[in-house]
Every structure is written in structure tokens, then in C-alpha cells.
C-alpha positions in Angstrom: 133.5 132.9 252.1 130.4 133.7 253.6 129.6 136.8 255.6 128.5 134.9 259.0 131.9 133.1 258.4 133.8 136.5 258.1 132.4 137.8 261.5 132.9 134.5 263.4 136.7 134.8 262.0 136.5 138.6 263.5 134.9 137.9 266.9 137.2 134.7 267.7 139.9 136.9 267.1 138.6 139.8 269.2 138.2 137.3 271.9 141.7 136.0 271.8 142.8 139.4 271.9 140.9 140.3 275.1 141.9 137.5 277.0 145.8 138.4 275.9 147.8 140.2 278.9 147.7 143.2 275.8 144.0 142.9 275.3 143.5 143.0 278.8 146.0 146.1 279.2 143.6 148.2 276.5 140.2 147.3 278.2 140.1 150.8 279.5 141.0 152.5 276.0 138.3 150.0 274.7 135.9 150.8 277.0 136.3 154.7 276.7 136.0 154.5 272.9 133.4 152.3 272.9 131.1 154.7 274.9 132.1 157.8 272.5 131.1 155.9 269.6 128.1 153.7 271.0 126.7 156.6 273.4 126.0 159.1 270.8 124.8 156.6 268.2 122.2 155.2 270.8 121.2 158.9 271.1 120.6 159.7 267.7 118.7 156.2 267.3 116.4 157.1 270.1 115.7 160.7 268.6 115.0 159.6 265.1 112.0 157.8 266.8 110.5 160.9 269.0 107.6 163.2 268.3 108.8 165.5 265.3 110.0 168.8 266.8 110.4 167.7 270.2 113.2 166.3 272.4 111.6 163.4 273.8 113.9 160.9 273.4 113.0 157.4 274.4 109.5 159.1 276.0 107.9 158.6 272.6 107.9 156.6 269.8 106.6 157.7 266.2 107.4 156.9 262.8 106.4 160.3 261.2 110.3 161.1 260.7 111.2 158.6 258.6 107.6 158.6 256.6 108.3 162.2 255.7 112.1 161.4 254.1 109.9 158.9 252.0 107.4 161.0 251.2 106.8 161.6 247.6 106.3 165.2 248.0 110.1 165.8 249.8 113.5 165.8 247.6 115.8 164.8 250.4 116.6 161.4 248.5 118.2 163.8 246.2 120.9 164.9 248.8 121.9 161.4 249.5 122.2 160.5 245.5 124.7 163.6 246.0 126.5 162.3 248.5 126.8 158.8 247.7 127.5 159.7 243.8 130.0 162.2 244.9 131.9 160.3 247.3 132.1 157.1 244.9 133.1 159.6 242.1 136.1 161.1 244.4 137.2 157.2 245.6 137.4 156.3 242.1 139.8 159.4 240.8 141.9 159.0 244.1 142.4 155.6 243.4 143.3 156.1 239.9 145.5 159.0 240.9 147.3 157.6 243.9 148.1 153.9 242.8 150.8 155.4 240.4 152.4 157.9 242.6 152.3 155.1 245.8 154.0 152.9 243.3 156.8 155.7 242.4 157.6 156.8 245.6 158.1 152.7 246.8 160.5 152.2 244.0 162.5 155.4 244.1 162.2 156.0 247.7 162.0 152.4 248.9 160.1 150.9 251.5 161.3 152.4 254.8 161.7 156.1 253.2 158.7 156.2 251.2 156.5 155.1 254.4 158.0 158.2 256.0 157.8 160.6 253.2 154.0 160.0 252.9 153.4 161.3 256.1 154.7 164.4 254.7 151.1 164.3 253.0 149.6 164.1 256.5 150.8 167.5 257.1 148.3 170.0 255.4 145.6 167.9 258.1 147.4 170.0 260.7 145.6 173.1 259.2 141.7 173.8 259.7 139.8 172.3 256.7 138.2 175.6 256.5 141.3 177.4 256.2 142.5 175.5 253.3 139.4 175.6 251.5 138.9 179.5 252.1 142.5 179.4 250.6 140.9 177.9 247.8 138.4 180.8 247.4 141.1 183.1 247.7 142.9 181.4 244.5 139.9 180.4 242.3 137.8 183.3 243.0 136.9 186.7 241.4 139.6 188.6 241.5 141.7 186.3 243.0 145.4 184.6 242.3 144.1 183.0 239.0 141.4 185.5 237.8 144.7 188.3 238.3 147.2 186.2 236.5 144.4 185.8 233.5 143.9 189.4 233.4 147.3 190.3 233.6 148.1 187.9 230.7 145.2 189.8 228.5 142.1 187.2 229.5 139.1 186.4 231.7 139.9 184.1 234.1 137.9 180.7 234.3 134.5 180.4 236.7 135.2 177.3 238.1 133.9 178.6 241.6 130.8 177.5 242.8 129.8 174.1 240.7 129.9 170.5 241.4 133.1 169.9 239.7 134.8 172.2 242.5 133.1 170.5 245.1 134.4 167.3 244.2 138.0 168.8 243.3 137.8 169.6 247.3 137.0 166.7 248.1 139.8 165.0 246.5 142.0 167.7 247.8 140.8 167.0 251.4 141.0 163.2 251.0 144.0 162.7 249.3 146.0 161.7 252.3 143.4 159.1 253.3 143.9 157.5 250.4 147.7 157.7 249.8 148.9 156.6 253.1 146.6 153.1 252.9 147.8 152.8 249.2 151.8 152.9 249.9 151.2 150.4 252.9 149.4 148.4 250.5 152.5 148.9 247.6 154.6 148.1 250.1 153.3 144.6 250.9 154.5 143.2 247.1 157.9 141.8 246.9 160.3 143.2 244.7 161.9 139.8 243.8 158.6 138.4 242.8 158.0 141.1 240.3 161.2 140.4 239.0 160.9 136.5 238.6 157.7 137.1 236.9 159.4 139.1 234.4 162.1 137.0 234.2 159.8 134.0 233.2 158.1 136.0 230.5 155.2 137.9 231.7 154.6 141.1 230.4 154.6 144.1 232.3 150.8 144.5 232.2 150.2 140.8 233.0 152.9 140.8 236.0 150.9 144.1 237.4 147.4 142.7 237.1 148.2 139.2 238.1 150.8 139.6 241.0 151.1 143.3 241.7 147.7 144.7 242.0 146.3 141.9 244.0 149.2 141.9 246.6 148.4 145.5 247.0 145.1 145.5 246.9 144.6 145.3 250.7 146.0 148.7 251.3 143.9 150.2 248.4 140.7 148.6 249.5 141.2 150.3 253.3 142.1 153.6 251.4 138.9 153.5 249.1 137.1 152.6 252.3 138.5 155.0 254.5 137.8 157.9 251.4 134.4 157.3 250.9 133.0 157.0 254.3 134.7 160.4 255.3 133.7 161.9 251.6 130.2 160.8 252.3 129.8 162.6 255.5 131.8 166.0 254.4 129.7 169.2 254.1 132.4 172.2 254.4 133.4 171.3 250.6 129.6 171.6 248.9 129.0 174.9 251.3 132.5 176.6 251.0 133.8 175.6 247.2 130.3 174.7 245.8 128.4 177.3 246.8 125.3 174.8 247.7 125.0 174.1 244.4 124.5 171.4 245.3 122.8 170.1 248.8 124.4 167.1 250.5 122.3 165.0 253.2 125.2 166.1 255.9 123.8 169.5 255.3 120.3 168.5 255.4 121.1 167.1 258.9 123.1 170.4 259.8 120.0 172.3 259.1 117.7 170.3 260.6 119.4 170.5 264.0 120.1 173.9 263.8 117.8 176.2 262.0 115.0 174.1 262.0 115.3 173.0 265.2 113.7 169.4 264.7 116.3 166.9 266.1 114.1 164.0 265.7 113.7 164.7 261.8 117.7 165.2 261.4 118.7 161.9 263.6 116.3 159.8 261.3 118.3 161.4 258.1 121.5 160.4 260.1 120.2 157.1 260.7 119.1 156.1 257.0 122.7 157.8 256.0 124.5 155.2 258.7 122.6 152.1 257.4 123.1 153.2 253.6 126.7 153.5 254.7 126.9 150.5 256.5 125.0 148.4 254.2 127.6 149.3 251.2 130.3 148.4 253.3 129.0 145.1 254.0 128.0 144.2 250.5 131.9 145.4 249.9 132.7 142.9 252.2 130.6 140.2 251.3 131.6 140.4 247.4 135.5 140.9 248.5 137.4 138.1 249.5 139.6 139.3 251.9 141.5 136.6 253.0 142.1 135.9 249.5 143.7 139.1 249.2 145.9 138.9 251.9 147.1 135.3 250.7 145.3 133.3 253.2 143.8 130.1 252.9 
């Protein structure tokens, strides 16, 4: 299906919802959410074209911020590559890890109970992310829990902190609930009777999974992958705390421009390009994947 037809269908559905009673009642909330999302985005876009190291948003126009980013003398492109590569790697790892966990939970606890139990994975989100990451520092750091246990057993503990691998591990830990919960909801879409019928008709376990179970669960998997990828791309705490800035992600560069450098236009330009990259990758994924087919619609 063409991407324009998809957006046309979404626009039509949204218009029908707005005309309904529920849509009219929810209109104030939509206005508030739109203002809270679009207004800051509009300001960032305006600052990206301002004169460097000024606060002349919408009063001056300059392309110097974008020219500096694409200048061959800068290495900011590496930050984009690290951010997108780490996010893609973590998304793939969590998809592989969370899918069998979701299937096991649904088959053992049932649909309703598995959805309730999956909420337990959200509890760590009630604690500040920085607190949880510094807990990892205390566990994996020198003279920490792991190092103390290893010394007690007669050998030195592994030096795993402040590496790209630990950054990826921290990202996987932080965003596991965002992947697991949608995947469980996707697996819940698969009728158990349909799987039993396929096995009774002679289909192997692998063929049943590939042709029936995975396509029916794919909407939840895709939502989890999209959430994880977007959030991991915009994350910064893991690279600073666990990675020790052994790698510099793009969000760290944006933070430096807005704080230490006090160059808001440059930081805004970096943010605009990141938004465009994530948006383009997301639209490309929607263009290549027929969601209507996955959802079983004509």
C-alpha cells in the first residue's frame, strides 16, 4: 500500500473520531498535547536557523549551523552513527530476548494473567533511571559487589565498565519494559485454537511459528521495536554513566551545545537533523511493512 494512502486512511479515521462524541470530549486533551509537543518543536526549528551563539530565534536566518554539522572538519556524524547503531543493536537484541519470554508468559499464565504480570516489569520505571544506573556502577565497579565476590574466590573481577558494550547493556536494561509489554500484547493476538489446528493438519512447529504465530504477533513486535528504537536513539544517561563517554552519542553533543557551549542554534540544528533521521527511518519502515496485511485487514 502506498504511503500516501496510509496517511489518507489515518486522516479519515481521525476526522471520524473527532466528529464523534468521544472525540469532542477529548478535544481539550488533544489541544493540550499538541501545544506541549508542537510548540517546543517549533521553537527548536526556529532556533536551528538563528545566527550561531545568539538567541535570535525567528528574527534572523542563517544556514551556518547546518553547514558546520556537514563540514568535513567536524566529527559530529560519528555521534549520529553511534546513536543509531546502538539503538538498532539494542532493538534487535531485545526483540530476540523478549519474544520467547512473552510466548512463555502467555502460554503459562494465560492471556489475562500474563498482561497483568507484564505490568510488574514496569515497576523499575518508578525509580529514577540515574539511580538504577548508578546501582550498576556499584555492582560492576572496582571494589564493587562483583569485584568483591571475585576477589573472595581468588581472582580479579572483569573490567566491564566504561565500554560500548556496557552502554548497550544499559540501554537494553532500561528499555526492556518498552519492548516486552507490546510484544506480550502482540502474542495475545494469536488464537491458541489456530495453532492447534495447524499442528493437527501436519504443519511442523517451525512452520506454524513462521507462517501463523509470528505474522499474527508482528503488530505488537513492531510497536515494541519502534518504541525501543526511538527511545534508545534519544537516550544519553547510559553512555555517560555506564559508558563513561567511551563513545559520544548525539544527545550528548546536543546537551553540550545547549549547556556548556551556550550555542542554542547549533544544538537546535543537531536536534532537527536527529528528528528528521528518526522520522525518515520510521516512515521508511512503515512504507516497507504493510500494517493492514499484518493486522489481517484487506
